[in-house]
C-alpha positions as CSV (number, residue, x, y, z in Angstrom):
1,X,82.8,76.2,-66.7
2,X,86.6,76.1,-67.3
3,X,88.3,72.8,-68.1
4,X,89.3,70.6,-65.1
5,X,87.0,72.6,-62.8
6,X,83.9,71.3,-61.1
7,X,81.0,73.6,-60.2
8,X,80.3,73.5,-56.5
9,X,77.4,76.0,-56.5
10,X,77.2,79.7,-55.8
11,X,77.2,82.0,-52.8
12,X,75.3,85.3,-53.1
13,X,75.4,84.8,-56.9
14,X,79.2,84.2,-56.9
15,X,80.0,81.0,-58.7
16,X,82.3,78.6,-56.8
17,X,84.4,76.0,-58.6
18,X,87.0,73.5,-57.6
19,X,90.0,72.4,-59.6
20,X,90.9,68.7,-59.6
21,X,94.2,69.4,-57.8
22,X,92.2,69.9,-54.6
23,X,91.9,66.1,-54.6
24,X,95.7,65.9,-54.0
25,X,95.2,67.9,-50.8
26,X,92.6,65.4,-49.7
27,X,95.0,62.6,-50.5
28,X,97.5,64.4,-48.4
29,X,95.1,64.2,-45.5
30,X,95.1,60.4,-45.8
31,X,98.9,60.5,-45.5
32,X,98.6,62.4,-42.3
33,X,96.0,60.2,-40.6
34,X,96.1,56.8,-42.4
35,X,92.5,56.5,-41.5
36,X,89.5,56.9,-43.9
37,X,87.1,58.4,-41.3
38,X,89.8,60.8,-40.0
39,X,90.7,61.7,-43.7
40,X,87.0,62.4,-44.5
41,X,86.6,64.7,-41.4
42,X,89.9,66.4,-42.1
43,X,89.0,67.0,-45.7
44,X,85.8,68.8,-44.7
45,X,87.8,70.9,-42.3
46,X,90.3,71.7,-45.0
47,X,87.6,72.8,-47.4
48,X,86.1,75.0,-44.7
49,X,89.6,76.5,-44.2
50,X,89.9,77.2,-48.0
51,X,86.5,78.8,-48.0
52,X,87.3,80.9,-45.0
53,X,90.4,82.2,-46.7
54,X,88.5,83.2,-49.9
55,X,85.6,84.7,-48.0
56,X,88.1,86.8,-46.2
57,X,89.0,88.3,-49.6
58,X,85.4,88.6,-50.5
59,X,84.5,90.5,-47.2
60,X,87.2,93.1,-47.8
61,X,86.5,93.6,-51.4
62,X,82.7,94.0,-50.9
63,X,83.3,96.4,-48.0
64,X,85.2,98.5,-50.6
65,X,82.5,98.2,-53.2
66,X,84.3,95.8,-55.5
67,X,82.2,93.3,-57.4
68,X,83.2,89.6,-57.1
69,X,83.2,87.5,-60.3
70,X,84.1,84.0,-59.0
71,X,85.8,81.9,-56.4
72,X,88.1,79.1,-57.4
73,X,89.7,76.4,-55.2
74,X,93.1,75.1,-56.6
75,X,95.3,72.6,-54.8
76,X,96.4,74.3,-51.5
77,X,95.2,77.8,-52.4
78,X,92.3,79.6,-54.1
79,X,91.6,82.5,-56.3
80,X,88.9,85.2,-55.9
81,X,88.3,87.0,-59.2
82,X,86.9,90.5,-59.1
83,X,86.6,93.7,-61.0
84,X,89.4,96.3,-61.0
85,X,90.6,97.3,-57.6
86,X,93.3,99.9,-56.5
87,X,96.7,98.6,-55.4
88,X,95.8,99.5,-51.8
89,X,92.5,97.5,-52.0
90,X,94.4,94.5,-53.5
91,X,96.9,94.7,-50.6
92,X,94.2,94.9,-47.9
93,X,92.2,92.0,-49.6
94,X,95.3,89.9,-49.6
95,X,95.6,90.3,-45.8
96,X,91.9,89.7,-45.5
97,X,92.3,86.0,-46.5
98,X,95.1,85.4,-44.0
99,X,93.1,87.3,-41.4
100,X,90.2,84.9,-41.8
101,X,92.6,82.0,-41.4
102,X,93.9,83.6,-38.2
103,X,90.3,84.0,-36.9
104,X,89.7,80.3,-37.5
105,X,93.0,79.5,-35.8
106,X,91.9,81.4,-32.7
107,X,88.5,79.6,-32.7
108,X,90.3,76.2,-32.9
109,X,92.6,77.1,-30.0
110,X,89.6,78.2,-27.9
111,X,87.8,74.9,-28.8
112,X,91.0,72.9,-27.9
113,X,91.2,74.6,-24.5
114,X,87.5,74.1,-23.8
115,X,87.8,70.4,-24.6
116,X,90.8,70.1,-22.2
117,X,88.5,71.4,-19.4
118,X,85.8,68.7,-19.9
119,X,85.8,65.0,-20.7
120,X,84.5,64.8,-24.3
121,X,82.9,61.6,-25.5
122,X,84.5,59.3,-28.1
123,X,82.5,60.8,-30.9
124,X,83.6,64.4,-30.1
125,X,87.2,63.2,-29.8
126,X,87.1,61.4,-33.2
127,X,85.8,64.6,-34.9
128,X,87.8,67.2,-32.9
129,X,91.2,65.5,-33.5
130,X,91.4,65.9,-37.3
131,X,89.5,69.2,-37.3
132,X,91.8,70.9,-34.7
133,X,94.9,69.6,-36.4
134,X,93.8,71.1,-39.8
135,X,92.7,74.4,-38.2
136,X,95.9,74.8,-36.2
137,X,99.1,73.2,-37.5
138,X,98.0,72.9,-41.1
139,X,96.4,76.3,-41.0
140,X,99.7,77.9,-39.9
141,X,101.5,76.1,-42.7
142,X,99.0,77.3,-45.3
143,X,99.2,80.9,-43.9
144,X,103.0,80.8,-44.5
145,X,102.4,79.4,-48.0
146,X,99.8,82.1,-48.8
147,X,102.2,84.9,-47.8
148,X,105.0,83.7,-50.1
149,X,105.8,86.6,-52.4
150,X,105.9,84.4,-55.5
151,X,103.5,83.0,-58.1
152,X,99.8,83.2,-57.5
153,X,100.0,83.5,-53.7
154,X,98.7,86.5,-51.7
155,X,102.2,87.5,-50.6
156,X,102.7,89.1,-53.9
157,X,100.2,91.8,-52.9
158,X,100.3,91.4,-49.1
159,X,103.9,92.5,-48.6
160,X,103.4,95.7,-50.5
161,X,102.2,96.9,-47.1
162,X,105.9,97.5,-46.2
163,X,106.4,100.0,-49.1
164,X,103.0,101.5,-48.3
165,X,103.9,102.1,-44.7
166,X,107.2,103.6,-45.7
167,X,105.5,105.9,-48.2
168,X,103.0,107.0,-45.6
169,X,105.8,107.8,-43.1
170,X,107.6,109.8,-45.8
171,X,104.4,111.8,-46.6
172,X,103.7,112.5,-42.9
173,X,107.3,113.7,-42.5
174,X,106.9,116.0,-45.6
175,X,103.6,117.3,-44.2
176,X,105.2,118.0,-40.8
177,X,108.0,120.0,-42.5
178,X,105.4,121.9,-44.7
179,X,103.4,122.8,-41.6
180,X,106.4,124.6,-40.2
181,X,107.0,126.6,-43.4
182,X,103.4,127.2,-44.4
183,X,101.1,126.4,-41.4
184,X,98.1,128.3,-42.9
185,X,97.9,125.7,-45.7
186,X,96.9,123.0,-43.2
187,X,94.3,124.9,-41.2
188,X,90.8,123.5,-41.0
189,X,88.0,125.3,-42.8
190,X,86.5,126.4,-39.4
191,X,89.9,127.8,-38.3
192,X,90.4,129.7,-41.6
193,X,87.0,131.3,-41.3
194,X,87.7,132.4,-37.7
195,X,91.0,133.9,-38.8
196,X,89.3,135.6,-41.8
197,X,86.6,137.1,-39.5
198,X,89.2,138.2,-37.0
199,X,91.3,139.8,-39.8
200,X,88.2,141.5,-41.4
201,X,87.2,142.9,-38.0
202,X,90.7,144.2,-37.2
203,X,90.9,145.8,-40.7
204,X,87.5,147.4,-40.2
205,X,88.6,148.8,-36.9
206,X,91.8,150.2,-38.4
207,X,89.9,151.8,-41.3
208,X,87.5,153.4,-38.9
209,X,90.3,154.7,-36.8
210,X,92.2,156.2,-39.7
211,X,89.1,157.7,-41.2
212,X,88.5,159.9,-38.2
213,X,89.7,163.4,-38.0
214,X,93.0,164.1,-36.2
215,X,91.3,165.8,-33.3
216,X,88.9,162.7,-32.9
217,X,91.9,160.4,-32.9
218,X,93.5,162.5,-30.3
219,X,90.3,162.2,-28.1
220,X,90.3,158.4,-28.6
221,X,93.8,158.3,-27.4
């Protein structure tokens, strides 16, 4: 285990560790609520938010067949270590973390609306207040931080999507121009076979026609 990290356990054989700076985030919760119970509830909600973000990375990487080495929680962000991945996979994985946060945000909004329609008891109110604040307002703040294109944050890879889109638009434009100049190059295999069969049949008919004697060709005419 690395220095200043605590082993939290493992998930599907992926070791999960936490850096001591996460305690600063928990202290930050106390500055928001000034209440020990609310701080404890909010801290659990914050850890769930951190894990959701990292598991968003894990989901995308595993879908693309990339092995995960470890998950680390640090301060207000985390780090998912993995084997080599292509730049496009790195970009999609970066958005996977923010996407997981967005999903949690939608869940929190739905829960908030559901609670507005009923009369929750005091216990539910005590729990829901800190949880919903962390999963909505603080969640949005952390998404903005995660997308900063600096340092260890996901924005460094996530915003490569802009150049990726531009490159794809350029390639599609080039293909469209090439199709006008050389349309046969972009025909499907089935269409090519059909054209080849049609050409072979037409050639055979011409060869048969020209191989006939002049008087036979005259009769055909």
